[in-house]
N, CA, C and O atoms as a Tripos MOL2 file, in Angstrom:
@<TRIPOS>MOLECULE
protein
  320   319    80     0     0
PROTEIN
NO_CHARGES

@<TRIPOS>ATOM
      1 N          80.7230  100.9850  138.8490 N.3       1 MET1
      2 CA         81.6580  100.3900  138.4330 C.3       1 MET1
      3 C          82.5050   99.7420  140.0020 C.2       1 MET1
      4 O          82.5200  100.0870  141.1840 O.2       1 MET1
      5 N          83.0290   98.8320  139.3210 N.am      2 PRO2
      6 CA         83.9220   98.6110  140.9120 C.3       2 PRO2
      7 C          84.6370   99.4030  141.6090 C.2       2 PRO2
      8 O          85.5620   99.9610  141.0180 O.2       2 PRO2
      9 N          84.4880   99.6120  142.6600 N.am      3 ASP3
     10 CA         85.6330  100.0120  143.4410 C.3       3 ASP3
     11 C          85.5190  101.5480  143.3670 C.2       3 ASP3
     12 O          86.5030  102.2850  143.2910 O.2       3 ASP3
     13 N          84.1030  102.0180  143.3990 N.am      4 THR4
     14 CA         83.6190  103.3230  143.1300 C.3       4 THR4
     15 C          82.4860  103.4890  144.1390 C.2       4 THR4
     16 O          81.9480  102.5180  144.6700 O.2       4 THR4
     17 N          82.1180  104.8510  144.4010 N.am      5 ARG5
     18 CA         80.9030  105.2830  145.1710 C.3       5 ARG5
     19 C          79.7130  106.1470  144.5270 C.2       5 ARG5
     20 O          80.2720  107.1560  144.0980 O.2       5 ARG5
     21 N          78.7220  106.2100  144.3310 N.am      6 VAL6
     22 CA         78.2560  107.5090  144.3520 C.3       6 VAL6
     23 C          77.2670  108.4240  145.4720 C.2       6 VAL6
     24 O          76.6610  107.7290  146.2870 O.2       6 VAL6
     25 N          77.1690  109.1570  145.5160 N.am      7 HIS7
     26 CA         76.0920  109.7960  146.7620 C.3       7 HIS7
     27 C          75.1830  111.1300  145.9460 C.2       7 HIS7
     28 O          75.6620  111.9780  145.1930 O.2       7 HIS7
     29 N          73.5230  110.9580  146.4450 N.am      8 LEU8
     30 CA         72.9420  111.7610  146.0260 C.3       8 LEU8
     31 C          72.4490  112.8170  146.9000 C.2       8 LEU8
     32 O          72.3370  112.4370  148.0660 O.2       8 LEU8
     33 N          72.0900  114.1490  146.6690 N.am      9 ALA9
     34 CA         71.5250  114.4770  147.6920 C.3       9 ALA9
     35 C          70.3310  115.8870  147.2760 C.2       9 ALA9
     36 O          70.6070  116.7330  146.4250 O.2       9 ALA9
     37 N          69.3810  115.8810  147.8570 N.am     10 LEU10
     38 CA         68.7570  117.1130  147.2840 C.3      10 LEU10
     39 C          68.2150  118.3970  148.0200 C.2      10 LEU10
     40 O          67.0990  118.3820  148.5390 O.2      10 LEU10
     41 N          68.7560  119.1360  148.0440 N.am     11 GLY11
     42 CA         68.0330  119.9430  148.8450 C.3      11 GLY11
     43 C          67.5560  121.7980  147.8410 C.2      11 GLY11
     44 O          67.6360  122.2200  146.6880 O.2      11 GLY11
     45 N          67.0290  122.3880  149.3560 N.am     12 GLU12
     46 CA         66.2400  123.3710  148.5300 C.3      12 GLU12
     47 C          66.4770  124.6830  149.9610 C.2      12 GLU12
     48 O          66.4750  124.6720  151.1920 O.2      12 GLU12
     49 N          66.6600  125.7040  148.8330 N.am     13 ASN13
     50 CA         66.2600  127.2000  150.1090 C.3      13 ASN13
     51 C          65.4550  127.8110  149.1840 C.2      13 ASN13
     52 O          65.1850  127.3640  148.0690 O.2      13 ASN13
     53 N          64.9110  129.2860  149.8730 N.am     14 ALA14
     54 CA         64.1160  129.8240  149.6150 C.3      14 ALA14
     55 C          64.1960  130.1690  147.7210 C.2      14 ALA14
     56 O          63.2310  130.3780  146.9850 O.2      14 ALA14
     57 N          65.1430  130.1440  147.4740 N.am     15 HIS15
     58 CA         65.0950  130.3940  145.6680 C.3      15 HIS15
     59 C          65.8540  129.6040  144.7480 C.2      15 HIS15
     60 O          66.0320  129.9180  143.5710 O.2      15 HIS15
     61 N          66.4350  128.2540  145.4720 N.am     16 GLN16
     62 CA         67.1760  127.3160  144.6230 C.3      16 GLN16
     63 C          66.6150  125.5960  145.1350 C.2      16 GLN16
     64 O          66.2930  125.2850  146.2820 O.2      16 GLN16
     65 N          66.6270  124.6990  143.9510 N.am     17 LEU17
     66 CA         66.6380  123.6560  144.2960 C.3      17 LEU17
     67 C          68.1780  122.9970  143.6910 C.2      17 LEU17
     68 O          68.7350  123.0990  142.5990 O.2      17 LEU17
     69 N          68.5490  122.2720  144.9940 N.am     18 MET18
     70 CA         70.0680  121.9550  144.4770 C.3      18 MET18
     71 C          69.7760  120.3940  144.4100 C.2      18 MET18
     72 O          69.0550  119.7140  145.1400 O.2      18 MET18
     73 N          70.8620  119.8820  142.8750 N.am     19 PHE19
     74 CA         70.9690  118.4160  143.1280 C.3      19 PHE19
     75 C          72.1700  118.2710  143.0390 C.2      19 PHE19
     76 O          72.7120  118.6590  142.0040 O.2      19 PHE19
     77 N          73.0370  117.6140  144.1880 N.am     20 THR20
     78 CA         74.0100  117.0690  143.9620 C.3      20 THR20
     79 C          74.6670  115.8460  143.7660 C.2      20 THR20
     80 O          74.6320  115.1160  144.7570 O.2      20 THR20
     81 N          75.2280  115.4230  142.8350 N.am     21 ILE21
     82 CA         75.8500  114.1650  142.6560 C.3      21 ILE21
     83 C          77.6110  114.4100  143.1480 C.2      21 ILE21
     84 O          78.3930  115.3500  143.0070 O.2      21 ILE21
     85 N          77.7020  113.1820  143.7130 N.am     22 LYS22
     86 CA         79.3630  113.1020  144.1840 C.3      22 LYS22
     87 C          79.5360  111.4730  143.8080 C.2      22 LYS22
     88 O          78.7830  110.5240  144.0250 O.2      22 LYS22
     89 N          81.1690  111.5700  142.9930 N.am     23 ASN23
     90 CA         81.5160  110.3910  142.7790 C.3      23 ASN23
     91 C          82.8350  110.3250  143.2390 C.2      23 ASN23
     92 O          83.5790  111.2650  142.9590 O.2      23 ASN23
     93 N          83.3930  109.0910  144.0990 N.am     24 VAL24
     94 CA         84.5860  108.7200  144.4610 C.3      24 VAL24
     95 C          85.0470  107.7880  143.5560 C.2      24 VAL24
     96 O          84.8920  106.5910  143.8000 O.2      24 VAL24
     97 N          85.6740  108.2180  142.3940 N.am     25 SER25
     98 CA         86.4700  107.2580  141.4140 C.3      25 SER25
     99 C          86.8860  106.4190  141.6080 C.2      25 SER25
    100 O          87.1320  106.3370  142.8120 O.2      25 SER25
    101 N          87.2270  105.4270  140.9650 N.am     26 ALA26
    102 CA         88.0950  104.1280  141.0170 C.3      26 ALA26
    103 C          89.5730  104.4350  140.8100 C.2      26 ALA26
    104 O          90.5260  103.8420  141.3140 O.2      26 ALA26
    105 N          89.5870  105.6110  139.8640 N.am     27 CYS27
    106 CA         91.2980  106.3640  140.0120 C.3      27 CYS27
    107 C          91.7200  107.8510  140.3410 C.2      27 CYS27
    108 O          91.1000  108.3620  141.2740 O.2      27 CYS27
    109 N          92.5250  108.4990  139.8190 N.am     28 ASP28
    110 CA         92.7640  109.6900  140.3540 C.3      28 ASP28
    111 C          92.1240  110.5390  139.2870 C.2      28 ASP28
    112 O          92.3660  110.3630  138.0930 O.2      28 ASP28
    113 N          91.5270  111.2090  139.6150 N.am     29 ILE29
    114 CA         91.3070  112.5150  137.8280 C.3      29 ILE29
    115 C          91.9170  112.9480  137.6750 C.2      29 ILE29
    116 O          92.5690  113.4010  138.6160 O.2      29 ILE29
    117 N          92.2950  113.2310  136.2790 N.am     30 ASP30
    118 CA         93.5280  113.9550  135.8680 C.3      30 ASP30
    119 C          93.4320  114.8760  134.8310 C.2      30 ASP30
    120 O          94.3910  115.1230  134.1000 O.2      30 ASP30
    121 N          91.9260  115.6020  134.6710 N.am     31 TYR31
    122 CA         91.5200  116.3210  133.7040 C.3      31 TYR31
    123 C          90.8720  117.0180  134.4480 C.2      31 TYR31
    124 O          90.4910  116.5650  135.5280 O.2      31 TYR31
    125 N          90.5670  118.3650  134.0320 N.am     32 THR32
    126 CA         90.0750  119.5920  134.4690 C.3      32 THR32
    127 C          88.3340  119.6290  134.0520 C.2      32 THR32
    128 O          87.8530  118.8370  133.2420 O.2      32 THR32
    129 N          87.7260  120.4290  134.5890 N.am     33 VAL33
    130 CA         86.3690  120.5060  134.1470 C.3      33 VAL33
    131 C          85.9680  121.3260  133.1260 C.2      33 VAL33
    132 O          84.8090  121.5810  132.8020 O.2      33 VAL33
    133 N          87.1470  121.7900  132.5570 N.am     34 GLU34
    134 CA         86.8340  122.3350  131.0320 C.3      34 GLU34
    135 C          87.2630  121.5300  129.9980 C.2      34 GLU34
    136 O          87.3320  122.0520  128.8850 O.2      34 GLU34
    137 N          87.5980  120.2500  130.1400 N.am     35 ASP35
    138 CA         87.6630  119.2220  129.6460 C.3      35 ASP35
    139 C          86.2660  118.2280  129.3690 C.2      35 ASP35
    140 O          85.6520  117.5710  128.5290 O.2      35 ASP35
    141 N          86.2930  118.5420  130.3410 N.am     36 LEU36
    142 CA         84.2520  117.5020  131.3650 C.3      36 LEU36
    143 C          83.3390  118.3880  130.3560 C.2      36 LEU36
    144 O          82.8080  117.8810  129.3680 O.2      36 LEU36
    145 N          83.2290  119.5170  130.6350 N.am     37 LEU37
    146 CA         81.9970  120.1790  129.6170 C.3      37 LEU37
    147 C          82.5340  120.2570  128.1580 C.2      37 LEU37
    148 O          81.5460  120.1830  127.4280 O.2      37 LEU37
    149 N          83.9390  120.4020  127.2310 N.am     38 GLU38
    150 CA         84.0400  120.3560  125.6290 C.3      38 GLU38
    151 C          83.3390  119.4210  125.4510 C.2      38 GLU38
    152 O          83.3960  118.2890  125.9320 O.2      38 GLU38
    153 N          82.1570  120.1890  124.2440 N.am     39 ARG39
    154 CA         82.1610  119.0610  123.4960 C.3      39 ARG39
    155 C          82.4610  117.7690  122.9750 C.2      39 ARG39
    156 O          83.6410  117.7640  122.6270 O.2      39 ARG39
    157 N          82.0170  116.8850  122.8100 N.am     40 LEU40
    158 CA         82.8480  115.7940  121.9410 C.3      40 LEU40
    159 C          84.6720  115.2550  122.9160 C.2      40 LEU40
    160 O          85.5770  114.4530  122.6830 O.2      40 LEU40
    161 N          84.3840  116.2030  123.9210 N.am     41 LYS41
    162 CA         85.4760  115.7070  124.4580 C.3      41 LYS41
    163 C          85.6450  114.1390  125.3700 C.2      41 LYS41
    164 O          84.8270  113.8940  126.2560 O.2      41 LYS41
    165 N          86.3540  113.5150  125.1680 N.am     42 ARG42
    166 CA         86.4020  112.4360  126.3900 C.3      42 ARG42
    167 C          87.1880  112.5760  127.2400 C.2      42 ARG42
    168 O          88.3890  112.7130  127.0110 O.2      42 ARG42
    169 N          86.6940  112.5730  128.3530 N.am     43 ALA43
    170 CA         87.6150  112.4610  129.8940 C.3      43 ALA43
    171 C          88.7190  112.0420  129.8880 C.2      43 ALA43
    172 O          89.8020  112.5860  130.1050 O.2      43 ALA43
    173 N          88.2160  110.2450  129.4240 N.am     44 ASP44
    174 CA         89.3080  109.4040  129.8330 C.3      44 ASP44
    175 C          89.4990  109.0540  128.3410 C.2      44 ASP44
    176 O          88.6330  108.5770  127.6070 O.2      44 ASP44
    177 N          90.9420  109.4090  127.9630 N.am     45 GLN45
    178 CA         91.4440  109.2350  126.7680 C.3      45 GLN45
    179 C          91.7180  107.7120  126.4710 C.2      45 GLN45
    180 O          91.9620  107.2790  125.3450 O.2      45 GLN45
    181 N          91.6240  106.6830  128.0300 N.am     46 SER46
    182 CA         92.3010  105.3620  128.4100 C.3      46 SER46
    183 C          90.8440  104.4660  127.3650 C.2      46 SER46
    184 O          90.8940  103.3430  126.8630 O.2      46 SER46
    185 N          89.9950  105.1990  127.3410 N.am     47 ARG47
    186 CA         88.5830  104.5760  127.2850 C.3      47 ARG47
    187 C          88.6560  103.6850  125.7470 C.2      47 ARG47
    188 O          89.1810  104.2670  124.7980 O.2      47 ARG47
    189 N          88.2740  102.6880  125.6080 N.am     48 HIS48
    190 CA         87.9080  102.1730  124.1830 C.3      48 HIS48
    191 C          86.3990  102.2090  124.1840 C.2      48 HIS48
    192 O          86.0740  101.9160  123.0330 O.2      48 HIS48
    193 N          85.2880  102.4280  124.9270 N.am     49 THR49
    194 CA         83.5450  102.1000  124.9730 C.3      49 THR49
    195 C          83.3140  102.9510  123.9740 C.2      49 THR49
    196 O          83.9370  103.9950  123.7840 O.2      49 THR49
    197 N          82.3990  102.5180  123.3000 N.am     50 GLU50
    198 CA         81.6160  103.6280  122.5530 C.3      50 GLU50
    199 C          81.1510  104.4650  123.6590 C.2      50 GLU50
    200 O          80.9780  104.0650  124.8110 O.2      50 GLU50
    201 N          80.9070  105.9820  123.1140 N.am     51 GLY51
    202 CA         80.4610  107.1580  123.2210 C.3      51 GLY51
    203 C          80.5180  108.3100  122.6160 C.2      51 GLY51
    204 O          81.2430  108.0920  121.6450 O.2      51 GLY51
    205 N          80.1720  109.4900  122.5930 N.am     52 SER52
    206 CA         80.3240  110.9030  121.9450 C.3      52 SER52
    207 C          81.1390  112.0080  122.8070 C.2      52 SER52
    208 O          81.6820  113.0400  122.4110 O.2      52 SER52
    209 N          81.0510  111.4650  124.1020 N.am     53 GLY53
    210 CA         81.8470  112.4140  124.6190 C.3      53 GLY53
    211 C          80.9170  113.8810  125.3780 C.2      53 GLY53
    212 O          81.4260  114.6180  126.2230 O.2      53 GLY53
    213 N          79.3620  114.0550  124.7810 N.am     54 LEU54
    214 CA         78.6600  114.5490  125.2080 C.3      54 LEU54
    215 C          77.7400  115.1160  126.3340 C.2      54 LEU54
    216 O          77.1450  116.1900  126.2520 O.2      54 LEU54
    217 N          77.7020  114.3250  127.3150 N.am     55 ARG55
    218 CA         77.3190  114.0200  127.9550 C.3      55 ARG55
    219 C          77.0390  114.9720  129.4000 C.2      55 ARG55
    220 O          76.0870  114.9420  130.1790 O.2      55 ARG55
    221 N          77.8520  115.5220  129.3990 N.am     56 LEU56
    222 CA         78.2980  117.1530  129.9210 C.3      56 LEU56
    223 C          78.0230  117.9660  129.7430 C.2      56 LEU56
    224 O          77.7950  118.6930  130.7090 O.2      56 LEU56
    225 N          77.8940  118.3080  128.8580 N.am     57 ALA57
    226 CA         78.3750  119.3900  127.7060 C.3      57 ALA57
    227 C          76.2100  119.3490  127.1240 C.2      57 ALA57
    228 O          75.7360  120.2810  126.4730 O.2      57 ALA57
    229 N          75.6250  118.5160  127.4240 N.am     58 ILE58
    230 CA         74.0810  118.1450  127.1900 C.3      58 ILE58
    231 C          73.4940  118.8220  128.3800 C.2      58 ILE58
    232 O          72.8340  119.8590  128.3270 O.2      58 ILE58
    233 N          73.8300  118.0500  129.6240 N.am     59 ALA59
    234 CA         73.1570  118.2830  130.8990 C.3      59 ALA59
    235 C          73.2410  120.0060  131.4570 C.2      59 ALA59
    236 O          72.3760  120.6370  132.0630 O.2      59 ALA59
    237 N          74.7220  120.4980  130.9630 N.am     60 LYS60
    238 CA         74.9970  121.8790  131.3220 C.3      60 LYS60
    239 C          73.7500  122.9030  130.4610 C.2      60 LYS60
    240 O          73.0850  123.8360  130.9110 O.2      60 LYS60
    241 N          73.7640  122.2850  129.0520 N.am     61 SER61
    242 CA         73.0040  123.2660  127.9730 C.3      61 SER61
    243 C          71.4660  122.8200  128.7040 C.2      61 SER61
    244 O          70.7100  123.7900  128.7480 O.2      61 SER61
    245 N          71.2530  122.3600  128.9110 N.am     62 ILE62
    246 CA         70.0310  121.8790  129.5220 C.3      62 ILE62
    247 C          69.4240  122.6910  130.6540 C.2      62 ILE62
    248 O          68.3190  123.2330  130.6900 O.2      62 ILE62
    249 N          70.5190  122.6520  131.6990 N.am     63 VAL63
    250 CA         70.0630  123.0790  132.9790 C.3      63 VAL63
    251 C          70.4210  124.8370  132.8170 C.2      63 VAL63
    252 O          69.8930  125.6440  133.5820 O.2      63 VAL63
    253 N          71.2730  125.2190  131.8460 N.am     64 VAL64
    254 CA         71.0680  126.4050  131.4790 C.3      64 VAL64
    255 C          69.1970  126.9820  130.9360 C.2      64 VAL64
    256 O          68.3190  127.7690  131.2910 O.2      64 VAL64
    257 N          69.4900  125.8720  129.8140 N.am     65 LEU65
    258 CA         68.0280  126.6270  129.5730 C.3      65 LEU65
    259 C          66.7180  126.4370  130.3210 C.2      65 LEU65
    260 O          65.6400  126.4960  129.7290 O.2      65 LEU65
    261 N          66.7780  126.2960  131.1250 N.am     66 HIS66
    262 CA         65.7440  125.8230  132.6110 C.3      66 HIS66
    263 C          66.0870  126.6620  133.6820 C.2      66 HIS66
    264 O          65.7700  126.5000  134.8610 O.2      66 HIS66
    265 N          66.8820  127.7410  133.1060 N.am     67 GLY67
    266 CA         67.6270  129.0170  133.6460 C.3      67 GLY67
    267 C          68.4790  128.7090  135.3710 C.2      67 GLY67
    268 O          68.4930  129.4600  136.3460 O.2      67 GLY67
    269 N          68.9640  127.6450  135.2410 N.am     68 GLY68
    270 CA         69.8470  127.2420  136.2640 C.3      68 GLY68
    271 C          71.6390  127.1250  136.3030 C.2      68 GLY68
    272 O          72.2370  127.9280  135.5870 O.2      68 GLY68
    273 N          72.2390  126.4070  136.9040 N.am     69 GLN69
    274 CA         73.4910  126.3180  136.9290 C.3      69 GLN69
    275 C          73.9210  125.1290  137.0290 C.2      69 GLN69
    276 O          73.2590  124.3240  137.6840 O.2      69 GLN69
    277 N          74.9840  124.7840  136.4780 N.am     70 LEU70
    278 CA         75.5660  123.2870  136.6010 C.3      70 LEU70
    279 C          77.1820  124.0880  136.8170 C.2      70 LEU70
    280 O          77.7300  124.9660  136.1490 O.2      70 LEU70
    281 N          77.7280  123.1590  138.3570 N.am     71 HIS71
    282 CA         78.8190  123.7160  138.7820 C.3      71 HIS71
    283 C          79.2230  121.8950  138.8010 C.2      71 HIS71
    284 O          78.5830  120.8450  138.7510 O.2      71 HIS71
    285 N          80.9690  122.3970  138.9280 N.am     72 ILE72
    286 CA         81.1290  120.7130  138.7640 C.3      72 ILE72
    287 C          82.7270  121.1380  139.2840 C.2      72 ILE72
    288 O          83.4310  122.0290  138.8100 O.2      72 ILE72
    289 N          83.0660  120.1660  140.4570 N.am     73 GLU73
    290 CA         84.2020  120.6670  141.4220 C.3      73 GLU73
    291 C          84.9630  118.7800  141.0880 C.2      73 GLU73
    292 O          84.3660  117.7180  140.9080 O.2      73 GLU73
    293 N          86.1520  119.0300  141.1230 N.am     74 LEU74
    294 CA         87.1510  118.1610  141.0060 C.3      74 LEU74
    295 C          88.3780  117.8920  142.0330 C.2      74 LEU74
    296 O          88.9560  118.9010  142.4380 O.2      74 LEU74
    297 N          88.7990  116.7230  142.4590 N.am     75 ALA75
    298 CA         89.9520  117.1940  143.4860 C.3      75 ALA75
    299 C          90.2470  115.4210  143.9270 C.2      75 ALA75
    300 O          89.5160  114.5810  144.4500 O.2      75 ALA75
    301 N          91.5580  115.3800  143.4670 N.am     76 SER76
    302 CA         92.1880  113.6820  143.3060 C.3      76 SER76
    303 C          91.0520  112.8280  142.7350 C.2      76 SER76
    304 O          90.5690  112.8640  141.6030 O.2      76 SER76
    305 N          90.6920  111.9440  143.9230 N.am     77 TYR77
    306 CA         89.4750  110.9560  143.1610 C.3      77 TYR77
    307 C          88.0220  111.3730  143.3870 C.2      77 TYR77
    308 O          87.1020  110.6080  143.6770 O.2      77 TYR77
    309 N          87.9600  112.4350  143.2460 N.am     78 TYR78
    310 CA         86.4450  113.1610  143.8420 C.3      78 TYR78
    311 C          85.8740  114.0630  142.8510 C.2      78 TYR78
    312 O          86.4100  115.0270  142.3030 O.2      78 TYR78
    313 N          84.7100  113.5980  142.7120 N.am     79 PHE79
    314 CA         84.0530  114.0400  141.3690 C.3      79 PHE79
    315 C          82.5310  115.0430  141.9120 C.2      79 PHE79
    316 O          81.6080  114.3750  142.3770 O.2      79 PHE79
    317 N          82.3620  116.4170  141.8370 N.am     80 LYS80
    318 CA         80.9080  116.3800  143.1030 C.3      80 LYS80
    319 C          80.5340  117.5870  141.8930 C.2      80 LYS80
    320 O          79.4850  118.2270  141.9640 O.2      80 LYS80
@<TRIPOS>BOND
     1     1     2 1
     2     2     3 1
     3     3     4 2
     4     3     5 am
     5     5     6 1
     6     6     7 1
     7     7     8 2
     8     7     9 am
     9     9    10 1
    10    10    11 1
    11    11    12 2
    12    11    13 am
    13    13    14 1
    14    14    15 1
    15    15    16 2
    16    15    17 am
    17    17    18 1
    18    18    19 1
    19    19    20 2
    20    19    21 am
    21    21    22 1
    22    22    23 1
    23    23    24 2
    24    23    25 am
    25    25    26 1
    26    26    27 1
    27    27    28 2
    28    27    29 am
    29    29    30 1
    30    30    31 1
    31    31    32 2
    32    31    33 am
    33    33    34 1
    34    34    35 1
    35    35    36 2
    36    35    37 am
    37    37    38 1
    38    38    39 1
    39    39    40 2
    40    39    41 am
    41    41    42 1
    42    42    43 1
    43    43    44 2
    44    43    45 am
    45    45    46 1
    46    46    47 1
    47    47    48 2
    48    47    49 am
    49    49    50 1
    50    50    51 1
    51    51    52 2
    52    51    53 am
    53    53    54 1
    54    54    55 1
    55    55    56 2
    56    55    57 am
    57    57    58 1
    58    58    59 1
    59    59    60 2
    60    59    61 am
    61    61    62 1
    62    62    63 1
    63    63    64 2
    64    63    65 am
    65    65    66 1
    66    66    67 1
    67    67    68 2
    68    67    69 am
    69    69    70 1
    70    70    71 1
    71    71    72 2
    72    71    73 am
    73    73    74 1
    74    74    75 1
    75    75    76 2
    76    75    77 am
    77    77    78 1
    78    78    79 1
    79    79    80 2
    80    79    81 am
    81    81    82 1
    82    82    83 1
    83    83    84 2
    84    83    85 am
    85    85    86 1
    86    86    87 1
    87    87    88 2
    88    87    89 am
    89    89    90 1
    90    90    91 1
    91    91    92 2
    92    91    93 am
    93    93    94 1
    94    94    95 1
    95    95    96 2
    96    95    97 am
    97    97    98 1
    98    98    99 1
    99    99   100 2
   100    99   101 am
   101   101   102 1
   102   102   103 1
   103   103   104 2
   104   103   105 am
   105   105   106 1
   106   106   107 1
   107   107   108 2
   108   107   109 am
   109   109   110 1
   110   110   111 1
   111   111   112 2
   112   111   113 am
   113   113   114 1
   114   114   115 1
   115   115   116 2
   116   115   117 am
   117   117   118 1
   118   118   119 1
   119   119   120 2
   120   119   121 am
   121   121   122 1
   122   122   123 1
   123   123   124 2
   124   123   125 am
   125   125   126 1
   126   126   127 1
   127   127   128 2
   128   127   129 am
   129   129   130 1
   130   130   131 1
   131   131   132 2
   132   131   133 am
   133   133   134 1
   134   134   135 1
   135   135   136 2
   136   135   137 am
   137   137   138 1
   138   138   139 1
   139   139   140 2
   140   139   141 am
   141   141   142 1
   142   142   143 1
   143   143   144 2
   144   143   145 am
   145   145   146 1
   146   146   147 1
   147   147   148 2
   148   147   149 am
   149   149   150 1
   150   150   151 1
   151   151   152 2
   152   151   153 am
   153   153   154 1
   154   154   155 1
   155   155   156 2
   156   155   157 am
   157   157   158 1
   158   158   159 1
   159   159   160 2
   160   159   161 am
   161   161   162 1
   162   162   163 1
   163   163   164 2
   164   163   165 am
   165   165   166 1
   166   166   167 1
   167   167   168 2
   168   167   169 am
   169   169   170 1
   170   170   171 1
   171   171   172 2
   172   171   173 am
   173   173   174 1
   174   174   175 1
   175   175   176 2
   176   175   177 am
   177   177   178 1
   178   178   179 1
   179   179   180 2
   180   179   181 am
   181   181   182 1
   182   182   183 1
   183   183   184 2
   184   183   185 am
   185   185   186 1
   186   186   187 1
   187   187   188 2
   188   187   189 am
   189   189   190 1
   190   190   191 1
   191   191   192 2
   192   191   193 am
   193   193   194 1
   194   194   195 1
   195   195   196 2
   196   195   197 am
   197   197   198 1
   198   198   199 1
   199   199   200 2
   200   199   201 am
   201   201   202 1
   202   202   203 1
   203   203   204 2
   204   203   205 am
   205   205   206 1
   206   206   207 1
   207   207   208 2
   208   207   209 am
   209   209   210 1
   210   210   211 1
   211   211   212 2
   212   211   213 am
   213   213   214 1
   214   214   215 1
   215   215   216 2
   216   215   217 am
   217   217   218 1
   218   218   219 1
   219   219   220 2
   220   219   221 am
   221   221   222 1
   222   222   223 1
   223   223   224 2
   224   223   225 am
   225   225   226 1
   226   226   227 1
   227   227   228 2
   228   227   229 am
   229   229   230 1
   230   230   231 1
   231   231   232 2
   232   231   233 am
   233   233   234 1
   234   234   235 1
   235   235   236 2
   236   235   237 am
   237   237   238 1
   238   238   239 1
   239   239   240 2
   240   239   241 am
   241   241   242 1
   242   242   243 1
   243   243   244 2
   244   243   245 am
   245   245   246 1
   246   246   247 1
   247   247   248 2
   248   247   249 am
   249   249   250 1
   250   250   251 1
   251   251   252 2
   252   251   253 am
   253   253   254 1
   254   254   255 1
   255   255   256 2
   256   255   257 am
   257   257   258 1
   258   258   259 1
   259   259   260 2
   260   259   261 am
   261   261   262 1
   262   262   263 1
   263   263   264 2
   264   263   265 am
   265   265   266 1
   266   266   267 1
   267   267   268 2
   268   267   269 am
   269   269   270 1
   270   270   271 1
   271   271   272 2
   272   271   273 am
   273   273   274 1
   274   274   275 1
   275   275   276 2
   276   275   277 am
   277   277   278 1
   278   278   279 1
   279   279   280 2
   280   279   281 am
   281   281   282 1
   282   282   283 1
   283   283   284 2
   284   283   285 am
   285   285   286 1
   286   286   287 1
   287   287   288 2
   288   287   289 am
   289   289   290 1
   290   290   291 1
   291   291   292 2
   292   291   293 am
   293   293   294 1
   294   294   295 1
   295   295   296 2
   296   295   297 am
   297   297   298 1
   298   298   299 1
   299   299   300 2
   300   299   301 am
   301   301   302 1
   302   302   303 1
   303   303   304 2
   304   303   305 am
   305   305   306 1
   306   306   307 1
   307   307   308 2
   308   307   309 am
   309   309   310 1
   310   310   311 1
   311   311   312 2
   312   311   313 am
   313   313   314 1
   314   314   315 1
   315   315   316 2
   316   315   317 am
   317   317   318 1
   318   318   319 1
   319   319   320 2
@<TRIPOS>SUBSTRUCTURE
     1 MET1         2 RESIDUE 1 A MET
     2 PRO2         6 RESIDUE 1 A PRO
     3 ASP3        10 RESIDUE 1 A ASP
     4 THR4        14 RESIDUE 1 A THR
     5 ARG5        18 RESIDUE 1 A ARG
     6 VAL6        22 RESIDUE 1 A VAL
     7 HIS7        26 RESIDUE 1 A HIS
     8 LEU8        30 RESIDUE 1 A LEU
     9 ALA9        34 RESIDUE 1 A ALA
    10 LEU10       38 RESIDUE 1 A LEU
    11 GLY11       42 RESIDUE 1 A GLY
    12 GLU12       46 RESIDUE 1 A GLU
    13 ASN13       50 RESIDUE 1 A ASN
    14 ALA14       54 RESIDUE 1 A ALA
    15 HIS15       58 RESIDUE 1 A HIS
    16 GLN16       62 RESIDUE 1 A GLN
    17 LEU17       66 RESIDUE 1 A LEU
    18 MET18       70 RESIDUE 1 A MET
    19 PHE19       74 RESIDUE 1 A PHE
    20 THR20       78 RESIDUE 1 A THR
    21 ILE21       82 RESIDUE 1 A ILE
    22 LYS22       86 RESIDUE 1 A LYS
    23 ASN23       90 RESIDUE 1 A ASN
    24 VAL24       94 RESIDUE 1 A VAL
    25 SER25       98 RESIDUE 1 A SER
    26 ALA26      102 RESIDUE 1 A ALA
    27 CYS27      106 RESIDUE 1 A CYS
    28 ASP28      110 RESIDUE 1 A ASP
    29 ILE29      114 RESIDUE 1 A ILE
    30 ASP30      118 RESIDUE 1 A ASP
    31 TYR31      122 RESIDUE 1 A TYR
    32 THR32      126 RESIDUE 1 A THR
    33 VAL33      130 RESIDUE 1 A VAL
    34 GLU34      134 RESIDUE 1 A GLU
    35 ASP35      138 RESIDUE 1 A ASP
    36 LEU36      142 RESIDUE 1 A LEU
    37 LEU37      146 RESIDUE 1 A LEU
    38 GLU38      150 RESIDUE 1 A GLU
    39 ARG39      154 RESIDUE 1 A ARG
    40 LEU40      158 RESIDUE 1 A LEU
    41 LYS41      162 RESIDUE 1 A LYS
    42 ARG42      166 RESIDUE 1 A ARG
    43 ALA43      170 RESIDUE 1 A ALA
    44 ASP44      174 RESIDUE 1 A ASP
    45 GLN45      178 RESIDUE 1 A GLN
    46 SER46      182 RESIDUE 1 A SER
    47 ARG47      186 RESIDUE 1 A ARG
    48 HIS48      190 RESIDUE 1 A HIS
    49 THR49      194 RESIDUE 1 A THR
    50 GLU50      198 RESIDUE 1 A GLU
    51 GLY51      202 RESIDUE 1 A GLY
    52 SER52      206 RESIDUE 1 A SER
    53 GLY53      210 RESIDUE 1 A GLY
    54 LEU54      214 RESIDUE 1 A LEU
    55 ARG55      218 RESIDUE 1 A ARG
    56 LEU56      222 RESIDUE 1 A LEU
    57 ALA57      226 RESIDUE 1 A ALA
    58 ILE58      230 RESIDUE 1 A ILE
    59 ALA59      234 RESIDUE 1 A ALA
    60 LYS60      238 RESIDUE 1 A LYS
    61 SER61      242 RESIDUE 1 A SER
    62 ILE62      246 RESIDUE 1 A ILE
    63 VAL63      250 RESIDUE 1 A VAL
    64 VAL64      254 RESIDUE 1 A VAL
    65 LEU65      258 RESIDUE 1 A LEU
    66 HIS66      262 RESIDUE 1 A HIS
    67 GLY67      266 RESIDUE 1 A GLY
    68 GLY68      270 RESIDUE 1 A GLY
    69 GLN69      274 RESIDUE 1 A GLN
    70 LEU70      278 RESIDUE 1 A LEU
    71 HIS71      282 RESIDUE 1 A HIS
    72 ILE72      286 RESIDUE 1 A ILE
    73 GLU73      290 RESIDUE 1 A GLU
    74 LEU74      294 RESIDUE 1 A LEU
    75 ALA75      298 RESIDUE 1 A ALA
    76 SER76      302 RESIDUE 1 A SER
    77 TYR77      306 RESIDUE 1 A TYR
    78 TYR78      310 RESIDUE 1 A TYR
    79 PHE79      314 RESIDUE 1 A PHE
    80 LYS80      318 RESIDUE 1 A LYS
């Protein structure tokens, strides 16, 4: 989307592989991590596009099924 940036990083240590996605949003993020992970919840209520709102809930389920962890951090215009 215009006025946004996405940064990807891949790292590892002795016991973990870490894939990090950082997004600088075009507008202030005014919702919680819990909102993002709630099934069927649309984070941006003003959107009028198609979508189920399941993306991060499904991503978390897949990561957990593979023995991993999904962490989300939010701050103003920053999503990690």
